[in-house]
C-alpha positions in Angstrom: 91.6 86.7 105.8 89.9 83.3 105.1 86.6 83.4 103.3 84.2 80.5 103.7 83.8 78.8 100.3 80.0 79.0 100.7 80.3 82.8 100.8 82.3 83.2 97.6 81.7 82.6 94.0 84.4 81.0 91.8 84.6 82.7 88.4 84.0 80.2 85.7 82.2 77.8 87.9 79.3 76.2 86.1 77.0 76.7 89.1 74.9 79.9 88.9 75.9 83.1 90.7 73.7 83.6 93.8 74.6 87.1 94.8 77.9 86.4 96.7 79.9 89.5 97.7 83.2 87.8 97.2 84.6 86.5 93.9 87.5 84.2 93.6 89.4 84.4 90.3 91.1 81.0 89.7 94.6 80.5 88.3 93.3 78.9 85.1 90.9 81.7 84.3 90.2 82.8 80.7 90.5 86.6 80.9 88.4 86.9 77.7 85.4 85.9 79.7 85.3 89.2 81.5 84.9 91.5 78.4 81.3 92.5 77.8 80.1 90.3 80.7 77.0 91.3 82.7 77.7 93.4 85.8 77.9 91.8 89.2 76.9 94.8 91.3 76.8 92.9 94.6 80.5 92.0 94.5 82.5 93.9 97.1 85.7 91.8 97.2 87.9 90.1 94.5 90.5 87.5 95.5 93.0 86.2 92.9 94.1 82.7 93.5 97.7 81.8 94.0 99.0 80.8 90.6 97.6 83.9 88.7 100.6 85.5 87.0 98.9 88.3 85.0 95.7 90.3 84.8 93.5 90.8 81.7 92.6 94.2 80.5 88.9 93.8 81.4 89.1 91.7 84.5 87.5 94.3 86.8 84.8 95.5 84.4 82.0 93.2 85.6 82.3 94.4 89.2 81.3 98.1 89.4 81.0 98.2 93.2 84.1 96.3 94.3 85.8 97.8 97.3 88.7 95.5 98.0 91.1 93.6 95.7 93.5 91.0 96.9 96.5 90.1 94.7 98.6 86.8 95.1 102.3 86.2 95.5 102.5 84.8 92.0 101.3 88.0 90.2 104.0 89.4 87.9 102.1 91.7 85.5 99.0 93.9 86.0 99.0 95.2 82.4 96.3 97.8 81.9 93.8 96.2 84.3 93.9 99.2 86.7 93.7 101.8 83.9 90.6 103.9 83.5 89.2 104.5 80.0 90.9 106.4 77.2 89.0 109.4 75.9 87.8 107.5 72.8 86.3 104.7 74.9 82.6 105.1 75.7 82.0 102.9 78.8 80.0 103.6 81.9 82.1 105.2 84.7 81.1 102.5 87.2 83.3 100.0 85.4 86.4 101.9 86.4 86.9 100.9 90.0 85.1 104.0 91.2 84.2 102.3 94.5 87.6 100.8 95.2 89.0 101.6 98.7 91.8 99.1 99.2 94.3 97.0 97.4 96.2 94.2 99.3 99.2 92.2 98.0 100.7 89.1 99.3 103.9 89.9 101.3 105.7 87.2 99.3 105.0 88.9 96.0 108.3 89.9 94.3 106.9 92.6 92.0 104.2 94.5 93.8 103.6 96.1 97.3 100.6 97.5 99.0 101.0 100.3 101.6 97.8 101.6 103.3 95.8 100.2 100.4 97.8 101.9 97.7 99.5 99.8 95.0 103.3 100.3 94.4 106.1 98.5 92.7 108.0 96.3 95.1 110.9 98.6 95.3 108.5 101.5 96.1 109.9 103.6 93.2 106.6 103.7 91.3 103.0 104.5 92.3 100.8 102.2 90.3 97.3 102.8 91.5 95.6 105.0 94.1 92.0 103.7 94.8 89.2 106.0 93.7 87.2 105.7 96.9 90.1 105.8 99.4 88.7 108.4 101.9 91.8 110.2 103.0 92.0 113.9 102.2 95.8 114.1 101.9 98.1 111.7 100.0 101.8 112.0 101.0 104.0 110.3 98.5 106.7 108.0 100.0 110.1 109.5 99.6 111.5 106.8 97.3 108.8 107.2 94.7 110.4 108.5 91.4 107.4 108.1 89.1 103.7 107.7 88.9 102.3 105.1 86.4 100.0 106.4 83.6 96.5 106.8 85.0 97.5 105.8 88.5 94.9 108.3 89.8 91.3 107.9 88.5 88.3 109.7 89.9 88.6 110.5 93.6 86.3 113.0 95.4 88.1 112.8 98.7 91.6 114.0 97.9 92.3 117.7 98.7 96.1 117.7 98.7 98.9 115.7 97.1 102.4 116.0 98.6 105.0 115.1 96.0 108.0 113.2 97.4 111.7 114.1 97.5 112.8 112.0 94.5 109.7 112.3 92.4 110.0 113.1 88.7 107.1 113.8 86.3 105.4 110.8 84.6 103.2 110.6 81.6 99.5 111.3 82.4 99.4 110.1 86.0 96.0 111.8 86.3 93.6 109.7 84.2 92.2 110.8 80.8 88.8 109.9 82.1 88.8 110.6 85.8 89.7 113.7 87.8 90.2 114.9 91.3 87.4 117.5 91.6 88.2 118.5 95.2 92.0 118.7 94.9 92.8 122.1 96.2 96.6 122.1 96.3 99.8 120.3 95.4 102.7 120.4 97.8 106.4 119.4 97.3 108.9 118.0 99.7 111.6 120.6 100.5 114.4 118.4 99.2 112.8 117.9 95.8 115.1 119.4 93.1 112.7 119.1 90.2 109.6 120.9 91.3 108.2 123.8 93.3 104.7 124.9 94.3 103.2 128.4 94.6 99.7 128.9 95.9 99.1 125.2 95.5 99.9 125.2 91.8 102.6 122.8 90.5 105.6 124.2 88.6 109.1 123.0 87.6 111.9 124.1 90.0 112.6 127.5 88.3 109.0 128.2 87.6 109.4 128.4 83.8 106.9 125.7 83.3 103.4 125.3 84.8 102.7 121.6 85.2 99.3 121.3 86.9 96.6 123.5 88.4 94.5 121.8 91.2 91.1 121.0 89.8 89.2 121.9 93.0 91.1 125.1 93.7 88.4 127.7 94.5 89.6 130.7 92.5 87.9 132.3 89.6 90.8 134.3 88.3 94.4 133.1 88.1 97.4 135.1 87.0 100.2 132.9 85.8 103.6 134.0 87.1 105.7 136.1 84.8 108.5 133.5 84.9 106.4 130.9 83.1 107.3 130.2 79.5 105.6 126.8 79.0 102.2 125.5 80.0 102.0 121.7 80.0 99.2 119.9 78.2 96.1 119.4 80.3 97.5 121.7 83.0 94.0 123.3 83.5 91.9 120.2 82.7 88.7 120.3 84.7 89.7 123.5 86.5 86.9 125.8 87.5 88.5 129.2 86.9 86.8 131.8 84.7 89.8 134.0 83.8 93.3 133.0 83.0 95.9 135.8 82.7 98.9 134.7 80.6 102.5 136.1 81.1 104.1 138.2 78.4 107.0 135.8 78.0 104.9 132.7 77.3 106.4 130.6 74.5 104.4 127.4 74.4 100.7 127.2 75.3 98.7 124.0 74.9 95.0 124.7 74.7 93.6 124.5 78.2 90.8 122.0 78.6 88.5 123.3 81.3 
């Protein structure tokens, strides 16, 4: 999509910002200029110019209402730019791409790929970022995905079900420290996945000796953990709305639930 130069603001331009909804990030940008910068709430689209090879940690912070991000063919490294906050960071939630609906990547990019607005590695083995305001209720993971990047999911009020793919193996904190999925009611696993299983929408390892994640939006006040479970993963019940948790007699490892 071609944007008229008069309708976009070039970051770093000496001319004053006049409320343009599209921002162009030039290839010679100083990424330090984004940290602590005043918010630009009217910006809905960010376009990175061809020649940009990496993204700074704070590049998206000034744009709390951005809905669309367009990445160039030259981009090689996104760093932590799509990460939400860590628990010891105290920054307003609006700065964490909470309005983002769509990510697009140039087809010529050798490192990244966009499918239906979701950001993946080029070989489709890793889910890198799922937009927080993407409105679909169900996310079906592509079959070639083997991992989810740390904090790939932020805060999304629309998702009700996540279907884990055939080859998927667990990643470190795919669900953000900050964000959560308050309406997620169930996980589901592809039939040919040898690593995991699901019972009642709750995610377990294949032999159900470890409970991995309880859906945060599951409408159940009392939950009885299956007798086979010996380990409960850290943050398994984070943000869950249950009142009573019944533990199995054979439980060996229990991380303190955070809900």
